[in-house]
ZAKETOR-524652 format. One record per residue (C-alpha): y negated, z, x negated; residue in one letter. Coordinates in steps of 0.05 Angstrom, whole numbers, padded with zeros to 5 digits. Each point is the difference from the previous one (the first is absolute). Layout:
N
atom north:Y; up:Z; east:X; code:a
...
//
This chain:
427
atom north:00000; up:00000; east:00000; code:m
atom north:-00052; up:-00024; east:-00049; code:g
atom north:-00070; up:00027; east:00003; code:g
atom north:00014; up:00053; east:00053; code:n
atom north:-00005; up:00065; east:-00039; code:v
atom north:-00048; up:00054; east:00022; code:l
atom north:-00020; up:00056; east:-00047; code:v
atom north:-00044; up:00061; east:-00001; code:k
atom north:-00051; up:00011; east:-00055; code:d
atom north:-00018; up:00066; east:-00032; code:k
atom north:-00053; up:00013; east:00053; code:e
atom north:00050; up:-00009; east:00056; code:g
atom north:-00025; up:-00069; east:00022; code:n
atom north:00051; up:-00054; east:00017; code:y
atom north:-00002; up:-00069; east:-00032; code:h
atom north:00043; up:-00060; east:00020; code:k
atom north:00021; up:-00058; east:-00042; code:a
atom north:-00038; up:-00065; east:00001; code:g
atom north:00027; up:-00069; east:-00013; code:k
atom north:-00031; up:-00035; east:-00060; code:p
atom north:-00022; up:-00071; east:00019; code:d
atom north:00000; up:-00047; east:-00060; code:f
atom north:-00043; up:-00050; east:00035; code:r
atom north:-00057; up:00047; east:-00013; code:s
atom north:00027; up:00041; east:-00059; code:i
atom north:00017; up:-00032; east:-00067; code:s
atom north:00075; up:00006; east:-00011; code:r
atom north:-00008; up:-00005; east:-00075; code:t
atom north:-00051; up:00056; east:-00001; code:e
atom north:00040; up:00042; east:00049; code:f
atom north:00064; up:-00002; east:-00041; code:t
atom north:-00036; up:00011; east:-00066; code:a
atom north:-00035; up:00061; east:00029; code:n
atom north:00063; up:00031; east:00028; code:f
atom north:00040; up:-00013; east:-00063; code:i
atom north:-00055; up:00036; east:-00038; code:e
atom north:00005; up:00059; east:00048; code:a
atom north:00076; up:00003; east:-00004; code:l
atom north:-00004; up:00001; east:-00076; code:k
atom north:-00049; up:00058; east:00005; code:k
atom north:00048; up:00037; east:00046; code:i
atom north:00057; up:-00013; east:-00049; code:d
atom north:-00042; up:00028; east:-00057; code:d
atom north:-00016; up:00062; east:00042; code:l
atom north:00075; up:00009; east:00014; code:h
atom north:00014; up:-00004; east:-00075; code:t
atom north:-00054; up:00051; east:-00015; code:k
atom north:00025; up:00048; east:00054; code:l
atom north:00075; up:-00007; east:-00006; code:f
atom north:00008; up:-00026; east:-00072; code:k
atom north:00033; up:-00064; east:00023; code:e
atom north:-00025; up:-00064; east:00033; code:p
atom north:00019; up:-00027; east:00068; code:i
atom north:00020; up:-00066; east:-00029; code:w
atom north:00027; up:-00014; east:-00070; code:s
atom north:-00058; up:-00015; east:-00047; code:s
atom north:00038; up:-00061; east:-00026; code:s
atom north:00006; up:-00032; east:00069; code:t
atom north:-00059; up:00028; east:00042; code:r
atom north:-00053; up:-00052; east:-00012; code:d
atom north:00047; up:-00060; east:00012; code:k
atom north:00032; up:00033; east:00060; code:l
atom north:-00067; up:00009; east:00034; code:l
atom north:-00032; up:-00067; east:-00018; code:s
atom north:00062; up:-00041; east:00018; code:s
atom north:00009; up:00035; east:00067; code:g
atom north:00070; up:00024; east:-00019; code:k
atom north:-00020; up:00072; east:00011; code:a
atom north:-00015; up:-00016; east:00072; code:f
atom north:00043; up:-00013; east:00061; code:n
atom north:-00005; up:-00046; east:00060; code:g
atom north:-00059; up:-00047; east:00004; code:s
atom north:-00038; up:00046; east:-00048; code:s
atom north:00041; up:-00031; east:-00057; code:e
atom north:-00033; up:-00067; east:00016; code:h
atom north:-00069; up:00032; east:00008; code:l
atom north:00003; up:00029; east:-00071; code:f
atom north:00036; up:-00058; east:-00032; code:n
atom north:-00049; up:-00027; east:-00051; code:d
atom north:00034; up:-00068; east:00002; code:r
atom north:-00016; up:-00008; east:00074; code:m
atom north:-00063; up:-00039; east:00014; code:k
atom north:-00052; up:00034; east:00045; code:d
atom north:-00005; up:-00061; east:00044; code:e
atom north:00075; up:-00003; east:00014; code:e
atom north:00005; up:00074; east:00014; code:f
atom north:-00060; up:00001; east:00047; code:v
atom north:00025; up:-00062; east:00037; code:e
atom north:00065; up:00034; east:00020; code:h
atom north:-00018; up:00075; east:-00003; code:k
atom north:-00075; up:00009; east:00011; code:p
atom north:00008; up:00072; east:00025; code:v
atom north:00046; up:00054; east:-00027; code:v
atom north:00021; up:00064; east:00033; code:g
atom north:00021; up:00046; east:-00057; code:d
atom north:00020; up:-00003; east:-00073; code:i
atom north:00072; up:00018; east:-00016; code:d
atom north:00003; up:00028; east:-00070; code:l
atom north:00066; up:00019; east:-00033; code:t
atom north:00007; up:00061; east:-00045; code:v
atom north:00062; up:00032; east:-00031; code:p
atom north:00028; up:00043; east:00056; code:k
atom north:00007; up:00060; east:-00045; code:e
atom north:-00076; up:-00001; east:-00011; code:k
atom north:-00018; up:00006; east:00074; code:l
atom north:-00008; up:00075; east:-00001; code:k
atom north:-00047; up:00001; east:-00060; code:s
atom north:-00040; up:-00059; east:00028; code:i
atom north:-00006; up:00038; east:00065; code:f
atom north:-00029; up:00060; east:-00037; code:e
atom north:-00047; up:-00043; east:-00041; code:l
atom north:-00028; up:-00036; east:00061; code:l
atom north:-00013; up:00066; east:00034; code:s
atom north:-00041; up:00023; east:-00060; code:k
atom north:-00044; up:-00062; east:00000; code:i
atom north:-00013; up:-00003; east:00075; code:q
atom north:-00072; up:-00016; east:00015; code:g
atom north:-00015; up:-00022; east:-00071; code:k
atom north:-00022; up:-00067; east:-00029; code:s
atom north:00053; up:-00035; east:-00041; code:i
atom north:-00042; up:-00058; east:-00023; code:t
atom north:-00071; up:-00025; east:00017; code:p
atom north:00029; up:-00039; east:00059; code:t
atom north:00058; up:00044; east:00024; code:i
atom north:00005; up:00072; east:00023; code:s
atom north:00060; up:00038; east:00027; code:y
atom north:-00004; up:00024; east:00073; code:i
atom north:00067; up:00033; east:00006; code:g
atom north:00072; up:-00005; east:00023; code:q
atom north:00035; up:00009; east:00066; code:n
atom north:00033; up:00066; east:-00021; code:k
atom north:-00033; up:00061; east:-00030; code:e
atom north:00021; up:00030; east:-00066; code:y
atom north:00014; up:00074; east:00001; code:k
atom north:00000; up:00035; east:-00068; code:e
atom north:00042; up:00057; east:00026; code:d
atom north:00053; up:-00045; east:00029; code:r
atom north:00061; up:00000; east:-00044; code:e
atom north:00021; up:-00070; east:00017; code:e
atom north:-00048; up:-00054; east:00022; code:q
atom north:00030; up:-00048; east:00050; code:r
atom north:-00025; up:-00069; east:-00016; code:t
atom north:00057; up:-00041; east:00030; code:g
atom north:00008; up:-00069; east:-00031; code:h
atom north:-00074; up:-00015; east:-00004; code:q
atom north:-00070; up:00029; east:00001; code:i
atom north:-00049; up:-00034; east:00048; code:n
atom north:-00070; up:00003; east:-00030; code:t
atom north:-00070; up:-00025; east:00015; code:l
atom north:-00052; up:-00023; east:-00050; code:f
atom north:-00073; up:-00019; east:00014; code:a
atom north:-00019; up:-00066; east:-00032; code:y
atom north:-00070; up:-00026; east:-00008; code:r
atom north:-00006; up:-00064; east:-00042; code:p
atom north:-00056; up:-00002; east:-00051; code:r
atom north:-00065; up:-00021; east:00034; code:g
atom north:00028; up:00010; east:00070; code:s
atom north:-00026; up:00048; east:00052; code:k
atom north:00065; up:-00001; east:00039; code:t
atom north:00059; up:00046; east:-00013; code:t
atom north:00072; up:-00015; east:00022; code:v
atom north:00054; up:00053; east:00003; code:n
atom north:00062; up:-00027; east:-00035; code:v
atom north:00069; up:00028; east:00013; code:q
atom north:00046; up:00005; east:-00060; code:i
atom north:00072; up:00022; east:00011; code:d
atom north:00030; up:00030; east:-00064; code:f
atom north:00074; up:-00019; east:00011; code:e
atom north:00051; up:00037; east:-00041; code:g
atom north:00054; up:-00048; east:-00023; code:v
atom north:00052; up:-00006; east:-00055; code:e
atom north:-00029; up:-00023; east:-00067; code:y
atom north:00041; up:-00024; east:-00060; code:d
atom north:-00028; up:-00019; east:-00068; code:k
atom north:-00071; up:00010; east:00025; code:g
atom north:00003; up:-00043; east:00062; code:k
atom north:00028; up:00002; east:00071; code:p
atom north:00074; up:-00017; east:00005; code:t
atom north:00024; up:-00065; east:00031; code:e
atom north:00019; up:00036; east:00065; code:f
atom north:-00066; up:00039; east:00003; code:a
atom north:-00037; up:-00067; east:00000; code:k
atom north:00049; up:-00036; east:00046; code:f
atom north:00001; up:00055; east:00053; code:s
atom north:-00076; up:00003; east:00004; code:h
atom north:-00018; up:-00073; east:-00012; code:s
atom north:-00043; up:-00048; east:00039; code:s
atom north:00014; up:-00072; east:-00018; code:s
atom north:-00060; up:-00046; east:-00010; code:w
atom north:00038; up:-00051; east:00043; code:d
atom north:00001; up:00052; east:00056; code:d
atom north:-00074; up:00016; east:-00010; code:v
atom north:-00017; up:-00074; east:00007; code:k
atom north:00042; up:-00003; east:00063; code:s
atom north:-00035; up:00060; east:00030; code:g
atom north:00061; up:00046; east:-00005; code:v
atom north:-00011; up:00073; east:-00020; code:k
atom north:00044; up:00028; east:-00056; code:g
atom north:00030; up:00053; east:00045; code:v
atom north:00033; up:-00054; east:00042; code:f
atom north:00040; up:-00022; east:-00062; code:h
atom north:00030; up:00070; east:00001; code:k
atom north:00011; up:-00002; east:00075; code:y
atom north:00040; up:-00065; east:-00005; code:i
atom north:00040; up:00026; east:-00059; code:l
atom north:00021; up:00060; east:00042; code:r
atom north:00018; up:-00045; east:00059; code:s
atom north:00037; up:-00049; east:-00045; code:l
atom north:00041; up:00054; east:-00034; code:a
atom north:00023; up:00026; east:00068; code:s
atom north:00013; up:-00067; east:00035; code:a
atom north:00036; up:-00032; east:-00059; code:a
atom north:00048; up:00058; east:-00009; code:s
atom north:00025; up:00011; east:00071; code:v
atom north:00073; up:00019; east:-00002; code:q
atom north:00046; up:-00021; east:00057; code:e
atom north:00066; up:00033; east:00020; code:n
atom north:-00012; up:00064; east:-00039; code:v
atom north:00010; up:00073; east:00016; code:v
atom north:-00035; up:00060; east:-00030; code:i
atom north:00043; up:00059; east:-00024; code:l
atom north:-00022; up:00072; east:-00004; code:t
atom north:-00021; up:00022; east:-00071; code:p
atom north:00061; up:00045; east:-00007; code:e
atom north:00051; up:-00049; east:00029; code:s
atom north:00062; up:-00014; east:-00043; code:p
atom north:00017; up:-00072; east:-00010; code:l
atom north:00075; up:00007; east:00013; code:e
atom north:00046; up:00007; east:00035; code:p
atom north:-00030; up:-00040; east:00058; code:p
atom north:00011; up:00056; east:00051; code:e
atom north:-00042; up:00048; east:-00042; code:a
atom north:-00061; up:-00045; east:-00003; code:i
atom north:-00060; up:00029; east:00037; code:k
atom north:-00050; up:-00048; east:00032; code:v
atom north:-00072; up:00022; east:00008; code:s
atom north:-00023; up:00010; east:00071; code:k
atom north:-00065; up:-00035; east:-00017; code:k
atom north:00013; up:-00074; east:-00008; code:q
atom north:-00057; up:-00049; east:-00010; code:h
atom north:-00004; up:-00058; east:00050; code:p
atom north:-00027; up:-00044; east:-00056; code:v
atom north:00018; up:00025; east:-00069; code:f
atom north:-00040; up:-00026; east:-00059; code:s
atom north:00027; up:00014; east:-00069; code:l
atom north:-00067; up:-00003; east:-00037; code:y
atom north:-00070; up:00027; east:00008; code:s
atom north:-00062; up:-00012; east:-00042; code:f
atom north:-00056; up:00048; east:-00017; code:s
atom north:-00061; up:-00009; east:-00044; code:v
atom north:00013; up:00066; east:-00034; code:d
atom north:00075; up:-00007; east:-00014; code:g
atom north:00021; up:-00072; east:00004; code:g
atom north:00061; up:-00030; east:00034; code:l
atom north:00049; up:00054; east:00021; code:r
atom north:00072; up:-00006; east:00025; code:a
atom north:00002; up:00047; east:00060; code:k
atom north:00076; up:00003; east:00001; code:a
atom north:00061; up:-00014; east:-00042; code:a
atom north:00062; up:-00037; east:00022; code:q
atom north:00062; up:00043; east:-00008; code:q
atom north:00062; up:-00021; east:-00038; code:f
atom north:00069; up:00029; east:-00010; code:l
atom north:00016; up:00032; east:-00068; code:p
atom north:00019; up:-00068; east:-00029; code:d
atom north:-00074; up:-00018; east:00005; code:g
atom north:00016; up:-00067; east:00031; code:v
atom north:00030; up:00011; east:00069; code:t
atom north:-00055; up:00014; east:00051; code:p
atom north:00007; up:00058; east:00048; code:v
atom north:00007; up:-00028; east:00071; code:m
atom north:-00007; up:00034; east:00067; code:v
atom north:00022; up:-00040; east:00061; code:n
atom north:-00009; up:-00064; east:-00039; code:g
atom north:-00071; up:00019; east:-00023; code:m
atom north:-00023; up:00014; east:-00071; code:r
atom north:-00017; up:00073; east:-00013; code:a
atom north:-00065; up:00024; east:-00031; code:f
atom north:-00030; up:00067; east:-00018; code:k
atom north:-00075; up:00010; east:00003; code:e
atom north:-00034; up:00018; east:-00065; code:l
atom north:-00051; up:00056; east:-00002; code:p
atom north:-00066; up:-00023; east:-00030; code:t
atom north:00010; up:00050; east:-00056; code:s
atom north:00066; up:-00033; east:-00019; code:d
atom north:-00026; up:-00071; east:00004; code:s
atom north:-00014; up:-00049; east:-00056; code:t
atom north:-00056; up:-00050; east:00006; code:y
atom north:-00006; up:-00072; east:-00022; code:a
atom north:-00069; up:-00005; east:-00032; code:r
atom north:-00002; up:-00067; east:-00036; code:t
atom north:-00016; up:-00063; east:00038; code:k
atom north:00064; up:-00033; east:-00022; code:k
atom north:00043; up:00058; east:00025; code:e
atom north:-00038; up:00002; east:00066; code:i
atom north:00006; up:-00075; east:00010; code:f
atom north:00074; up:-00002; east:-00016; code:t
atom north:00018; up:00058; east:00045; code:l
atom north:-00040; up:-00026; east:00059; code:i
atom north:00020; up:-00073; east:-00003; code:f
atom north:00069; up:00007; east:-00032; code:g
atom north:-00014; up:-00054; east:-00053; code:v
atom north:-00036; up:-00002; east:-00067; code:n
atom north:-00072; up:-00026; east:00001; code:p
atom north:-00013; up:-00071; east:-00023; code:e
atom north:-00062; up:-00037; east:-00021; code:g
atom north:-00063; up:00036; east:00024; code:n
atom north:00034; up:00044; east:00051; code:e
atom north:-00018; up:00065; east:-00034; code:l
atom north:-00073; up:-00021; east:00002; code:q
atom north:00006; up:-00016; east:00074; code:l
atom north:00024; up:00072; east:00011; code:l
atom north:-00070; up:00023; east:-00021; code:d
atom north:-00035; up:-00024; east:00064; code:s
atom north:00005; up:00002; east:00075; code:y
atom north:-00005; up:-00076; east:00003; code:t
atom north:00052; up:-00006; east:-00055; code:g
atom north:00049; up:00045; east:00036; code:i
atom north:-00007; up:-00044; east:00062; code:l
atom north:00023; up:-00058; east:-00043; code:q
atom north:00058; up:00041; east:-00027; code:l
atom north:00025; up:00022; east:00068; code:i
atom north:-00003; up:-00072; east:00024; code:g
atom north:00043; up:-00021; east:-00059; code:d
atom north:00051; up:00057; east:00002; code:h
atom north:00004; up:00030; east:00070; code:l
atom north:00021; up:-00027; east:00068; code:d
atom north:-00044; up:-00004; east:00061; code:d
atom north:00029; up:00063; east:00030; code:g
atom north:-00018; up:00041; east:-00062; code:q
atom north:-00070; up:-00031; east:-00002; code:i
atom north:-00009; up:00017; east:00073; code:d
atom north:00020; up:00072; east:-00015; code:s
atom north:-00051; up:00004; east:-00056; code:i
atom north:-00055; up:-00025; east:00046; code:y
atom north:00018; up:00049; east:00056; code:l
atom north:00002; up:00058; east:-00049; code:d
atom north:-00069; up:-00019; east:-00027; code:l
atom north:-00035; up:-00005; east:00067; code:i
atom north:00038; up:00056; east:00036; code:s
atom north:00003; up:00051; east:-00056; code:n
atom north:-00043; up:-00016; east:-00060; code:k
atom north:-00063; up:-00029; east:00032; code:f
atom north:00002; up:00034; east:00067; code:f
atom north:00055; up:00052; east:-00007; code:g
atom north:00008; up:00068; east:00031; code:v
atom north:-00039; up:00059; east:-00028; code:v
atom north:00012; up:00070; east:00025; code:t
atom north:-00062; up:00044; east:00001; code:t
atom north:-00001; up:00075; east:-00014; code:k
atom north:00001; up:00012; east:00074; code:k
atom north:00064; up:-00040; east:00007; code:g
atom north:-00032; up:-00061; east:00031; code:k
atom north:00027; up:-00067; east:-00024; code:s
atom north:-00052; up:-00054; east:-00014; code:v
atom north:00009; up:-00069; east:-00030; code:k
atom north:-00015; up:-00018; east:-00072; code:g
atom north:-00041; up:00023; east:-00059; code:q
atom north:-00074; up:-00017; east:00000; code:a
atom north:-00026; up:-00040; east:-00060; code:l
atom north:-00073; up:00011; east:00014; code:d
atom north:-00033; up:00065; east:00021; code:a
atom north:-00059; up:-00032; east:00036; code:y
atom north:00019; up:-00068; east:00026; code:s
atom north:00061; up:-00022; east:00040; code:p
atom north:-00024; up:-00071; east:-00010; code:d
atom north:00009; up:00006; east:-00076; code:v
atom north:00070; up:00028; east:00011; code:d
atom north:00019; up:-00055; east:00049; code:r
atom north:-00028; up:-00056; east:-00043; code:s
atom north:00040; up:00023; east:-00061; code:a
atom north:00066; up:00007; east:00038; code:k
atom north:-00007; up:-00063; east:00040; code:m
atom north:-00013; up:-00040; east:-00064; code:a
atom north:00068; up:00021; east:-00027; code:a
atom north:00034; up:-00011; east:00066; code:i
atom north:-00030; up:-00070; east:00007; code:s
atom north:00025; up:-00020; east:-00069; code:i
atom north:00070; up:00024; east:00019; code:f
atom north:-00001; up:-00039; east:00065; code:k
atom north:-00025; up:-00063; east:-00034; code:k
atom north:00058; up:00004; east:-00049; code:k
atom north:00052; up:00016; east:00053; code:f
atom north:-00025; up:-00026; east:00068; code:p
atom north:00062; up:00024; east:00037; code:f
atom north:-00024; up:00073; east:-00003; code:v
atom north:-00054; up:-00020; east:00050; code:s
atom north:00054; up:00014; east:00052; code:s
atom north:-00023; up:00073; east:-00008; code:h
atom north:-00073; up:-00014; east:00019; code:d
atom north:00006; up:00040; east:00065; code:a
atom north:00025; up:00060; east:-00039; code:l
atom north:-00056; up:-00009; east:-00051; code:l
atom north:-00053; up:00000; east:00054; code:e
atom north:00029; up:00063; east:00030; code:k
atom north:00000; up:00034; east:-00068; code:l
atom north:-00072; up:-00021; east:-00013; code:l
atom north:-00023; up:00027; east:00067; code:e
atom north:00034; up:00068; east:-00011; code:e
atom north:-00023; up:00005; east:-00072; code:y
atom north:-00074; up:-00012; east:00012; code:y
atom north:00000; up:00038; east:00065; code:e
atom north:00001; up:00065; east:-00040; code:n
atom north:-00028; up:-00020; east:-00067; code:y
atom north:-00040; up:00064; east:-00008; code:k
atom north:00063; up:00042; east:00007; code:v
atom north:00033; up:-00040; east:-00055; code:r
atom north:-00060; up:00008; east:-00046; code:v
atom north:00000; up:00075; east:00011; code:e
atom north:00074; up:00004; east:-00016; code:e
atom north:-00006; up:-00044; east:-00061; code:t
atom north:-00058; up:00041; east:-00026; code:f
atom north:00025; up:00069; east:00017; code:n
atom north:00019; up:00011; east:-00073; code:r
atom north:-00075; up:00000; east:-00016; code:y
atom north:-00012; up:00056; east:00050; code:r
atom north:-00069; up:-00026; east:00015; code:i
atom north:00014; up:-00053; east:00053; code:v
atom north:-00049; up:00033; east:00048; code:e
atom north:-00055; up:-00030; east:-00043; code:c
atom north:00023; up:-00071; east:00011; code:l
atom north:-00033; up:-00044; east:00051; code:t
atom north:00039; up:-00048; east:00044; code:f
atom north:-00020; up:-00065; east:00033; code:p
atom north:00002; up:-00005; east:00075; code:s
atom north:00054; up:-00041; east:00033; code:r
atom north:-00021; up:-00071; east:00014; code:r
//
């Protein structure tokens, strides 16, 4: 939900994120100013904690190349990207997704709390973050990221824009984010040019993993069930109507949710009434595929050829892959999962009320709708047969936007300041 953070300054006043518009702000100047500020923050971290946020040997190149950033922010800060091309396809940005080594989140959290309200550079000052730092709290809970707000006033300008930067804790190796850390938070430039938000690449990966790994004629055993003799086998009372072997998460990777059971010879499958037997795997006992090649091979059942691993990096590329490797029924299942669960899925509020979908924008249902319909339209153009679900889609849209405010409140309840948000009236 880019550009939606709301923070409280030291005086108790609330500030909301703005959305930098590069039709009126110089992108070159903007990125140079923020890289300067991030280097200052890194230097302060070194002074306070005796170690930098980023390795001194990789920091400058990581920041200037955009490799330290996730999503479309990588293209924003990529010094090889021309201003004209970026502004043509991405004139306005919501937030900046900045990666940091996950083990540094706690110290970064403490540092940011100490510089709240202070100027970092002549053009940038730090407003604050969405959670308060308590010195007497033994363990600060930062989660996977710190949502922050910086005030930016370009040199010679009288206008200030509040810029949201999310410090995302990810795995680093040899001074840079790992392959999976980049893949699981990426936003392909091909998608940006097509008007597809990076989050939808992750949505379709989740739907793909599920739809492509549906297992037929299987039975789930209880965790303690013996595998022989047949009369001693215990079947779980909770069977899944549609059982998918794999699930994908941006934090873990591709996980096998169950393991097929074999007799002691390791070859003969355990069968129950002619159905293959599986046991569900607790998340704590699961292993995750985290390289693109592993993920591709497990999902599609074949080794990647040509540019197929590159296609896995984007929403539009995945549409091409599913057209090449899956049947119409599986593609239909992916589409239904996207619109019924990922885009407009059920959310249960604290009061137990179920509402549809996670809001992408705190202030405008039109922004949310435009983003989601762009991705849906591209899917329908690639696979026209899914238009058979248009009646369902219209029903989902009506239900979703009927109660948009409720969804925003639920999505933002982690900030604990949703009462300060303003909502548009229904059209």
